[in-house]
N, C-alpha and C positions, 0 to 999 in steps of 0.2 A: 553588479554581483556577478564573478567569475566562476562559469559553472564546470564542476568535476567531472570529466566526462571518460577517465582514464579506465583502459579496460586493464593495464597493468598493475594488479593491486594483489601483493600476498595476504595469504592467510591471518597472517598476523595482524595484518591492517584492520583486516574486517573484527578478528575478536577482539582488538581497542577498541573499534567503534562501539561492539556490543557492550562491553563492559562499562563504557561511560555512560551507554543510553541505562544500564539497570544501576549505574552510581547514581545518576540523576535520578530516578524511582526511588529509589532506596531512601534518598536523603532528603524528598522532596523539595529537591532544589531548584526543578524546574520554573523557570519562569515566565512560559507560555500560559502553563496552568496548574492551580492545585489540585493533585491527585486527590486527596484527602474530601474535597468539596463536592462531588460528584456522585451521587451515587445510582446506580441504575435506573431507580425508579425516577427520580427526578430529572436525570436525563432523556428517557424513554418516553416523559409528557411532554417536551419542547420539541415542534418537528423543526425547528431552527436549527444552527451550529450552537451547542452545548462545549465544545472546545476551543481553545484560541491559539493561533497561530503559533506554532512550535518558534522555540529559541534558536539563534545561528546554529548553537552548539550541537541541540537535537539535530536540526536540518543537516549541518554537515555530517555526523553520524551515519543519516538515512544515506545519503547520497554514496558513500563510501561503499552502504551495503549494495544499495541499488548498482552501482557500476559494476560491483562484483557477480550482481546476480545473473546479469546479460552478459557474463563471458561465457555461460554455460545454460544458455536457457533452455535446453531438453532436459537439466536436472530439477528436481525440487528443489526451492531453498528456503532455509529459515530466518527470518527479517526478526529484526527486533521493535516490538512494538512501543508508543510512547508510554507505556506504562512500566516499561523494563521486560516486557513477558516475550518470551520467545514465540512465535506464529509462522507456521509453513504455507509456502504456498506453493501449490503444483507447478512442474514443467509445462511449457508451453505444448499444446497438441501437434502434434505427427499426423500427414496423410501421405501415404507412399512412401514412409521413412523421410520426408522431409516437413520442415516446420512449417505448419501451415497458418498462413499471412491472412490476418483478417482487414478489414477497413481500417485505414489508420489514421483517419481525422488528423491531415496534415494541417488544418487550419487552427489547431490548439497544440502542434506536438512540434517541436525542434527538428530541424532538417539534421543532423547531425546525432538523432537519435540512432540506436542500434538497429540492426535492420530488420528486427520482427518484433519491436516495441511498439504495440498499439493503445489504444484506446481501452482493451479490454484489460492491458496490462497495467496500465495507469490505476484504473478504477479497483482493479484485486490488488494490488500491492497497498492502496490507499485503506482497503478494507481491513486488510490484514494488520495493519498496523493501529486500529479502533484500539483504546482503550477497555478491558474486559470484553473485546471483541465484540460492542454493540456500539451503533451511536447513528445520528439521522444521516440523510443524503449531505446536507450542508455541511456534517462532520466530514463525511468523504471527500467533498469538494476541499476543503481545509487541510487536510492531509497529502491530498494530490497534488498541491501547489508546492509542497515540498519536494517533488520531482525535478532532478537536473533536466528532464529532456520535456517539460513541457514549456509552451510561451511563455513569458514571465508577465505580459502584458494583457493577457486573454482576459476577458471581463468576466464579473462573476454567474452574469446570464448565461454566458457562452460555456462556460465551465460547467453550470449547475445543469444544463441541457445536455452537455455531454456526459454526465456523470450519469445522469439518470438514466440514458439511454444504454451507458454500460452495463448498471447494476442489474436494469431489466434482461438484460441478454445473459449477464453470468447466471442469473435468476433461473432462468430454465435450459443453463447445463443438464447433462447427462449425468453429472455429479457436482452440483452446485456448490460454489463457496460462499455462497450469500444466501440468504433468506429474509424476506421481509415482513414484519409482525405489522399486521393492518390494525391493531387495536391499540400497540403502542409507539405507530408509526415511526418505526425505527429498522434497522438493518442489522441482521447479526451475522458475523464473518463463522462461516462453519468448519472451517480447516484446522483453526488456530491451535486445535488439541492433538492436531496429528505429528506424524514424524516423516523426515524426510524418506526413511525407509518405506514408507507406507506408498509412495508413487513411485517407487522403482519399473514397476511394468509399463508406467504410462512415460516412460522417458525410452522407449524402444521401440 
């Protein structure tokens, strides 16, 4: 499979991708999983994955959004989750006016990834796309594999270990975007209802 890593992507392309995802959700035509089959209660009781890998169409739409998101990493971005809803991710953190580069985990990320794309970016983007903003760690792993910047032949155990570490670190940030619900054995994405404008101060 050829990965699209182009940074030259007009706004009309990203809008088209979002519309396709929302249409798929509205029509219940996604072949990867039936959006109506999983209630939050049934998904929460299962500590394993409760969603199936996304269809090629949904994956392609996400990769268009992902490529655009990292052309301006210092700005907040609105993804289209797999249930068709919009979900905002914060801009990458800055230190001293420069983007803060964290541990990159090169063993799971492609070498041609954007300079500041890290494990934390991979995990945060995947969590932001969870249907209903809720899912298990394995669900996050399923969505993380949609990224065009992840090594395709990484094993499930390698990815699970990396995602676990990423979720734990995101959980303890000053403004955490994820929260672990111990009783339900699931993760909740906390920034989904925010707006891009809410992060304007974080991008300067």
